[in-house]
N, C-alpha and C positions, 0 to 999 in steps of 0.2 A: 696708641688707646690706654688708659690706665684699667687697673683690677675693679670688677667691684667693691663694696665697701660690705665687711662682713658682717653682718646682724649683730647686736651688743643686744643680749638682753637684760642689761641694766635698767631699775627704772627712771625711772629723768624726769629732773625736779623744774619746773619752771619759771619764772615770777614773770604775774602782769608787768607790764607798761609802765600801768599808774602807781606799780610798787617801787618800779627800778627809781624811779621819778623822786618817789621820796626817800628812798636808798641813798640818791644820787644829793640834794638839796639834806639830807644828814649830814652828810662830811663835809657838804661848803657851812653848816652848820657850827662842829665839830671843830674845821681846822680854825674858822674864826674865834670860836672861844679862846682853841690854845697861842692864835696868835693874839687876843688878847691877853692872856697873860704872861705872856712872854712880855708884853712892851708894861704892861702895868695898865694896861688900860681895864678900869674896875667896870663900869659901867657897861659894858660892851662885853666883858668877860663876865661879866653874875647872867646880865643879859640874856648870852645865849646859853648858858646849863639851860635855860626853861623850852627853848624849841628842839635838841641838842637830845636833853632827858629822855623829853614827850617822843617824837619821833623813837629813839632806843623801844619805846613801853610801846607802841604802835607795830612796830616792827615782830618784837617777840611777842604780843596777841596775834596778832596775824599769823604766824608761822608755830602758834602753839598745837597744829596737830601733824609736826613733824618734831619726832623725839630732837634729834642732829641740830636743828633749824632751833629749836625754842632753845635748847641746852646752848647754845654760843649766841644767841642774841637777848637770852641771860646773865651770859658772863660782857656782852657787851656790856646792860644796861646798869651791872655791879663798876664793872669798870671807866665809865662814867660819871655814875658818881662816885666814885673812892675820888676819882681825875677834879671830879668840880669839887668835893669839902677840901684836898689838899690846895688847891687855885684859893678858895676862899682865903683856908687857914694863912698863905699868906698876902694878901688882899689886906687883911686883917692883921696881921701880926702876931697872931696863936698858932703859927705853926711851931715856934721855937720853944713856945714855955712847956714847963716839966706836968707831966699827969702823975704822971710815977717816978721813981729814979732814973727811968730805961729809955721813958715814954713822952718824947713831944707831942702837941696838937697835932702835929706832920701824920707822928703815924700812927696816927686816929685812922689813915684812911686805909692801914691793910684793915682792916672788917669786910670792906665791901669788897676789894679786892681778892679778897681770903674767902670772900662769899663766895666770886664771880668763879674761882680755880677750883672750888669741891666742887659748884656744877659742874664743872668742864669733866674734873677726875670722878662725879659718880656717872656720869655722862659714859667719859669710855672707859671706866670698868668695869661698870655694872649692868647699863642700858644695852651697851652697843654690843656686846659681847651676848648679852640676855637675845635681841635682837638676830643678832646670828646665827646663833641656835634653832630658834624657830623658825628661823627660813629656811635653816639644813633641813628640820625636818617634815615640815611642809612637802619640799621636794624630794623626799625618800622615797 
């Protein structure tokens, strides 16, 4: 006979089944986009940007009430944006075009990558510590 499981006082975040299905479909579209990129199948790669980015935006919108979820989902939106731009730059040959002496067309993908990273840094360095302090104050 096993011992009873101790009660945990952590907040539980559950995802409705319809949302989970959408997230799983999102992964399918994302993989199709990246496979098309790898295989240089331009029409499929470009077509998959719309549902991949669209679903990422919907997921971010639906999780906006939770700072952690919103930050991570916005980072994903910017990751997909950067990834899609990079793919497009390779498909149309402007990935190697010099924009400035040390920056090519492909390097411009760093802008949305860095925006996503900045969102996560802000969350972990500012928002999360503030939430932790507020939670500690509330329990005193």
